[in-house]
VEXVORO-302819 format. One line per field, with one value per residue (C-alpha): residue in three letters; residue number from 1; chain; z, x, y. Coordinates in steps of 0.5 Angstrom, whole numbers. Layout:
! residues N
residuo c(ALA	...);
num c(NUM	...);
cadena c(A	...);
pz c(Z	...);
px c(X	...);
py c(Y	...);
END
This chain:
! residues 414
residuo c(MET	TYR	LYS	LEU	LEU	THR	LEU	THR	PHE	LEU	PHE	VAL	LEU	THR	LEU	THR	GLN	ILE	GLN	THR	PHE	GLY	GLN	ASP	GLU	GLN	ARG	SER	SER	ASN	HIS	LEU	ASN	PHE	PHE	LEU	ASP	CYS	TRP	ASP	CYS	ASP	PHE	ASN	PHE	VAL	ARG	GLN	GLU	LEU	GLU	PHE	VAL	SER	PHE	VAL	ARG	ASP	PRO	ASN	LEU	ALA	ASP	VAL	HIS	ILE	LEU	VAL	SER	GLU	SER	ARG	THR	GLY	SER	GLY	GLY	ARG	LYS	TYR	PHE	MET	ASN	PHE	LEU	GLY	LEU	LYS	ASP	LEU	GLU	GLY	VAL	ASN	TYR	GLU	TYR	GLU	TYR	ILE	SER	VAL	GLN	MET	GLU	THR	ASN	ASP	GLU	THR	ARG	LYS	GLY	LEU	LEU	LYS	LEU	ILE	GLN	THR	GLY	ILE	LEU	GLN	TYR	TYR	THR	LYS	THR	GLY	ASN	LEU	ASN	GLU	VAL	GLU	ILE	GLU	LEU	GLN	HIS	SER	GLY	GLU	GLU	THR	ALA	SER	GLU	SER	VAL	GLU	ASP	PRO	TRP	LYS	LYS	TRP	ILE	PHE	ARG	LEU	GLY	ALA	GLY	THR	GLU	PHE	ASP	LYS	GLU	ALA	SER	GLN	ASN	GLU	TYR	ALA	PHE	GLU	GLY	GLU	ILE	ARG	ILE	GLU	LYS	VAL	THR	GLU	GLU	TRP	LYS	ILE	ARG	ILE	GLU	ALA	GLU	HIS	ASP	ILE	ASP	VAL	GLU	ASN	PHE	TYR	ASP	ASP	ASP	GLU	LYS	ILE	THR	ASN	ASN	GLN	SER	ARG	THR	GLU	ILE	GLU	ASN	TYR	TYR	ILE	LYS	SER	LEU	THR	SER	LYS	TRP	SER	THR	GLY	VAL	PHE	GLY	TYR	TYR	GLU	SER	ALA	THR	TYR	LEU	ASN	ILE	LYS	ASN	LEU	TYR	GLY	GLY	SER	VAL	GLY	VAL	GLU	TYR	ASN	ILE	PHE	PRO	TRP	ASP	ILE	SER	ASN	ARG	LYS	VAL	PHE	ALA	ILE	ARG	TYR	GLN	THR	GLY	ILE	ARG	ALA	TYR	LYS	TYR	ASN	GLU	ILE	THR	ILE	TYR	ASP	LYS	MET	ASN	GLU	THR	LEU	PHE	TYR	GLU	SER	LEU	GLY	ILE	ASN	LEU	GLU	LEU	VAL	GLN	PRO	TRP	GLY	SER	VAL	GLU	ALA	ARG	LEU	GLU	GLY	ARG	HIS	TYR	PHE	HIS	ASP	PHE	SER	LYS	ASN	ARG	LEU	THR	LEU	PHE	SER	ASP	PHE	SER	ILE	ARG	LEU	THR	LYS	GLN	LEU	SER	VAL	PHE	SER	PHE	PHE	TYR	GLY	ARG	ILE	ILE	HIS	ASP	GLN	LEU	TYR	LEU	PRO	LYS	GLY	ASP	ALA	SER	LEU	GLU	ASP	VAL	LEU	LEU	ARG	ARG	ARG	LYS	LEU	GLU	THR	THR	TYR	GLU	VAL	GLY	ALA	GLN	LEU	GLY	ILE	ARG	PHE	THR	PHE	GLY	SER	ILE	TYR	SER	ASN	VAL	VAL	ASN	GLU	ARG	PHE);
num c(1	2	3	4	5	6	7	8	9	10	11	12	13	14	15	16	17	18	19	20	21	22	23	24	25	26	27	28	29	30	31	32	33	34	35	36	37	38	39	40	41	42	43	44	45	46	47	48	49	50	51	52	53	54	55	56	57	58	59	60	61	62	63	64	65	66	67	68	69	70	71	72	73	74	75	76	77	78	79	80	81	82	83	84	85	86	87	88	89	90	91	92	93	94	95	96	97	98	99	100	101	102	103	104	105	106	107	108	109	110	111	112	113	114	115	116	117	118	119	120	121	122	123	124	125	126	127	128	129	130	131	132	133	134	135	136	137	138	139	140	141	142	143	144	145	146	147	148	149	150	151	152	153	154	155	156	157	158	159	160	161	162	163	164	165	166	167	168	169	170	171	172	173	174	175	176	177	178	179	180	181	182	183	184	185	186	187	188	189	190	191	192	193	194	195	196	197	198	199	200	201	202	203	204	205	206	207	208	209	210	211	212	213	214	215	216	217	218	219	220	221	222	223	224	225	226	227	228	229	230	231	232	233	234	235	236	237	238	239	240	241	242	243	244	245	246	247	248	249	250	251	252	253	254	255	256	257	258	259	260	261	262	263	264	265	266	267	268	269	270	271	272	273	274	275	276	277	278	279	280	281	282	283	284	285	286	287	288	289	290	291	292	293	294	295	296	297	298	299	300	301	302	303	304	305	306	307	308	309	310	311	312	313	314	315	316	317	318	319	320	321	322	323	324	325	326	327	328	329	330	331	332	333	334	335	336	337	338	339	340	341	342	343	344	345	346	347	348	349	350	351	352	353	354	355	356	357	358	359	360	361	362	363	364	365	366	367	368	369	370	371	372	373	374	375	376	377	378	379	380	381	382	383	384	385	386	387	388	389	390	391	392	393	394	395	396	397	398	399	400	401	402	403	404	405	406	407	408	409	410	411	412	413	414);
cadena c(A	A	A	A	A	A	A	A	A	A	A	A	A	A	A	A	A	A	A	A	A	A	A	A	A	A	A	A	A	A	A	A	A	A	A	A	A	A	A	A	A	A	A	A	A	A	A	A	A	A	A	A	A	A	A	A	A	A	A	A	A	A	A	A	A	A	A	A	A	A	A	A	A	A	A	A	A	A	A	A	A	A	A	A	A	A	A	A	A	A	A	A	A	A	A	A	A	A	A	A	A	A	A	A	A	A	A	A	A	A	A	A	A	A	A	A	A	A	A	A	A	A	A	A	A	A	A	A	A	A	A	A	A	A	A	A	A	A	A	A	A	A	A	A	A	A	A	A	A	A	A	A	A	A	A	A	A	A	A	A	A	A	A	A	A	A	A	A	A	A	A	A	A	A	A	A	A	A	A	A	A	A	A	A	A	A	A	A	A	A	A	A	A	A	A	A	A	A	A	A	A	A	A	A	A	A	A	A	A	A	A	A	A	A	A	A	A	A	A	A	A	A	A	A	A	A	A	A	A	A	A	A	A	A	A	A	A	A	A	A	A	A	A	A	A	A	A	A	A	A	A	A	A	A	A	A	A	A	A	A	A	A	A	A	A	A	A	A	A	A	A	A	A	A	A	A	A	A	A	A	A	A	A	A	A	A	A	A	A	A	A	A	A	A	A	A	A	A	A	A	A	A	A	A	A	A	A	A	A	A	A	A	A	A	A	A	A	A	A	A	A	A	A	A	A	A	A	A	A	A	A	A	A	A	A	A	A	A	A	A	A	A	A	A	A	A	A	A	A	A	A	A	A	A	A	A	A	A	A	A	A	A	A	A	A	A	A	A	A	A	A	A	A	A	A	A	A	A	A	A	A	A	A	A	A	A	A	A	A	A	A	A	A	A	A	A	A	A	A	A	A	A	A	A	A	A	A	A	A	A	A	A	A	A);
pz c(-29	-24	-20	-20	-17	-12	-10	-10	-5	-1	0	2	7	10	11	14	19	21	22	26	30	31	33	38	41	41	44	51	52	57	53	49	41	38	31	28	22	20	13	15	20	19	21	21	25	30	31	32	37	41	41	47	44	40	33	30	22	23	27	29	33	37	44	42	35	34	28	25	20	18	16	12	17	15	15	10	15	17	23	26	30	33	36	41	41	46	44	47	55	54	50	51	54	48	48	43	41	36	33	29	24	21	13	14	18	16	15	21	25	24	25	31	33	32	36	42	41	40	46	50	49	50	57	58	57	60	67	66	65	70	65	67	71	64	62	64	63	62	62	61	57	50	51	55	55	61	61	63	57	50	43	39	32	28	22	25	22	15	10	4	-1	-8	-13	-20	-24	-32	-36	-42	-47	-54	-58	-66	-68	-63	-57	-51	-46	-40	-35	-28	-23	-17	-11	-5	1	6	14	18	25	28	25	18	13	7	1	-5	-10	-17	-22	-29	-34	-41	-45	-52	-56	-63	-68	-74	-80	-87	-85	-83	-76	-72	-66	-60	-55	-49	-43	-37	-32	-26	-20	-14	-7	-2	5	9	16	21	24	29	30	24	19	15	9	4	-1	-7	-13	-20	-26	-31	-38	-42	-49	-49	-47	-51	-46	-47	-40	-35	-29	-24	-17	-12	-5	-1	5	8	13	16	20	25	28	25	31	29	22	23	23	19	15	12	9	4	0	-4	-8	-13	-18	-24	-29	-35	-41	-47	-52	-56	-62	-64	-60	-63	-60	-64	-58	-57	-50	-45	-38	-34	-28	-25	-18	-15	-10	-7	-2	1	5	9	14	17	22	24	19	13	10	5	1	-4	-7	-12	-14	-19	-23	-28	-31	-30	-37	-40	-35	-40	-39	-33	-31	-25	-22	-18	-14	-9	-6	-1	2	7	11	9	13	18	12	6	4	-2	-5	-10	-14	-19	-22	-27	-30	-34	-38	-42	-41	-46	-48	-49	-55	-61	-68	-73	-74	-70	-75	-74	-71	-66	-64	-63	-60	-55	-57	-56	-52	-56	-55	-50	-45	-40	-37	-33	-30	-24	-21	-16	-13	-7	-2	1	7	11	16	22	26	29	25	30	27	23	17	13	9	2);
px c(-51	-56	-55	-47	-49	-53	-48	-43	-47	-49	-42	-39	-45	-43	-36	-38	-42	-37	-32	-37	-38	-30	-29	-35	-31	-25	-28	-28	-21	-18	-13	-14	-14	-11	-12	-6	-8	-1	2	9	9	13	8	12	18	12	9	16	18	11	10	5	1	-6	-6	-13	-14	-21	-22	-29	-26	-21	-21	-16	-15	-8	-9	-3	-3	3	5	11	16	20	26	24	22	16	12	8	2	-1	-7	-10	-17	-20	-27	-32	-30	-25	-29	-27	-20	-16	-8	-4	3	8	14	19	23	29	31	37	34	34	28	30	31	24	21	24	22	14	15	17	11	6	10	8	1	0	3	-2	-8	-5	-5	-12	-14	-9	-5	1	4	5	11	18	19	26	27	34	36	40	44	49	45	41	34	37	41	38	40	43	41	47	42	36	32	33	34	38	37	40	39	41	40	41	39	41	38	40	38	38	32	32	36	34	38	34	37	34	36	33	34	30	30	26	24	18	16	10	9	12	13	18	20	24	24	27	27	30	28	31	29	32	29	32	28	31	27	31	36	31	32	26	28	23	27	23	25	22	24	20	22	16	17	12	12	6	4	0	-5	-9	-11	-15	-13	-7	-4	1	5	7	12	12	17	16	19	16	17	11	6	9	11	18	18	12	13	7	6	0	-3	-8	-12	-14	-19	-19	-26	-22	-16	-9	-6	-11	-9	-7	-14	-18	-18	-23	-20	-22	-17	-17	-12	-11	-5	-2	2	6	7	12	11	15	10	5	-2	-9	-11	-5	-1	7	6	1	0	-6	-10	-13	-17	-18	-22	-21	-24	-19	-22	-18	-20	-17	-21	-22	-27	-22	-19	-22	-18	-22	-20	-24	-21	-24	-20	-21	-18	-21	-21	-25	-29	-30	-23	-23	-22	-25	-21	-23	-19	-21	-18	-21	-21	-27	-29	-36	-37	-32	-30	-31	-28	-27	-22	-22	-18	-21	-19	-22	-21	-26	-21	-23	-16	-11	-9	-2	-4	1	-3	-4	-5	-1	3	3	10	8	2	6	11	7	12	6	0	-7	-13	-18	-24	-23	-18	-21	-18	-20	-19	-24	-23	-26	-23	-26	-23	-25	-21	-18	-18	-11	-4	1	6	11	14	19	21	22);
py c(-61	-60	-66	-64	-58	-60	-66	-60	-56	-62	-64	-57	-56	-63	-61	-54	-58	-63	-57	-53	-59	-61	-53	-53	-59	-55	-49	-52	-52	-48	-45	-39	-38	-33	-31	-27	-22	-19	-19	-18	-23	-29	-34	-40	-37	-34	-41	-44	-39	-40	-47	-47	-42	-44	-40	-41	-40	-37	-30	-32	-38	-34	-31	-25	-22	-20	-14	-11	-5	-1	6	9	13	19	15	10	5	2	3	-3	-2	-8	-9	-14	-14	-19	-23	-27	-27	-22	-17	-10	-13	-9	-7	-4	-4	0	-3	2	-2	3	2	-2	-7	-14	-19	-23	-17	-14	-21	-22	-15	-16	-23	-19	-15	-22	-24	-18	-18	-25	-25	-19	-24	-30	-26	-24	-32	-35	-39	-35	-40	-44	-40	-38	-30	-27	-20	-16	-11	-11	-5	-1	5	8	11	17	18	21	20	26	26	29	29	33	27	28	22	22	16	15	10	8	1	-1	-7	-10	-15	-17	-22	-23	-19	-14	-11	-6	-2	2	6	9	13	17	21	23	28	28	30	27	30	31	38	38	33	35	31	32	27	26	20	20	14	12	6	5	-1	-3	-8	-10	-13	-14	-9	-4	-1	1	5	6	12	14	18	21	26	28	32	33	36	38	41	39	43	40	45	41	34	34	40	40	44	44	47	43	44	39	38	33	32	25	24	19	24	30	34	37	41	42	47	46	49	49	49	45	44	37	35	28	27	22	25	23	19	14	14	7	4	9	15	19	25	31	34	41	43	49	51	52	49	51	46	46	41	37	37	42	39	38	45	48	49	49	52	54	56	53	54	48	46	38	36	29	24	18	12	8	2	-4	-7	-15	-16	-14	-8	-3	3	8	14	19	25	30	35	41	47	54	56	50	46	41	39	35	28	24	18	12	7	2	-4	-9	-15	-17	-23	-25	-31	-36	-39	-35	-28	-24	-19	-14	-9	-3	3	7	14	18	23	29	33	30	37	34	30	31	33	28	21	16	11	4	4	9	5	-2	1	5	11	16	17	16	19	16	18	12	7	2	-4	-10	-16	-20	-26	-31	-35	-41	-45	-51	-56	-56	-49	-50	-50	-50	-55	-53	-58	-55	-61	-61);
END
């Protein structure tokens, strides 16, 4: 076993040295090397349209790192932030572009819009290095409007979305029926962020065993709305409303409202690259239960507060997202919960990167639990939430890549 591990290590080390030697030879080329760091870009499409551009798979060997991040827009589309970061001899020569895709846009339209920005950025570097004579440039307007014409929005930036769906599954010993519907109304401007959202789900399962019928009937209704006001480049405040009904959680009706304030250490206009926000909320919740709870309550009104920290980084070396939130009820500080969520992908070396997802909750506020023991059917069919003091989940992995740094050829055969 020891010999096998030793041989494996020597094999990988040899391949790495061969790759490094080959890459050192390739660095002497007069052509610029670009590394495209874009999750939503169709890389095959980009390479086919830009055959003359050298894209490398290792950012440490690139002359320009193209880093793309995105955010959701108020109209239901996506806003892409494309950052061209100069490296080596081009260090400090950086450019940034933005592309907005509308909700009705097709994937082909999106990839063409992103391609146009990639072309624009590459031309900027070609002008700096004298490679501009290698390409032909055509510039023409795609529409009939002039620059002086303005657009009038009859909807005043309000967006409405309706959705509904159903599912049916049947076999000899069981069947299932599910329905879900949603409605969303929102408006997003630089000063205000307003959303009203409602969802309703029904799930009915029937199981048959020796002429005995076992039914699992679950339903959930959730209505959420908030009004966020931008105060400064770093401060914002909001008012929140909430309604929920869930058979799984023994909640017949839950009405809630809260106010909050948020501070971002970085200005919000660079939130596409980094966010470090601290959020505080305080509010009230009025519960009405389906069954009497473990605290002998059929209804109660509770006041609470929460404090959360949110960190998001999108950098050439990878991306990190982490959220930590603590919440407690005022009537009993022991009734609290702490939630941690993290998702990151980090490049450690030229060939090695790690990725991870983790969430964990410490739970001491299950005031809604119904009194009495859960039956075996309730446990197996997940008809009711069970008592717990924690929830955890995780995923961890590594990626190791070696070989040629160039990948411009596209072959879609088979």
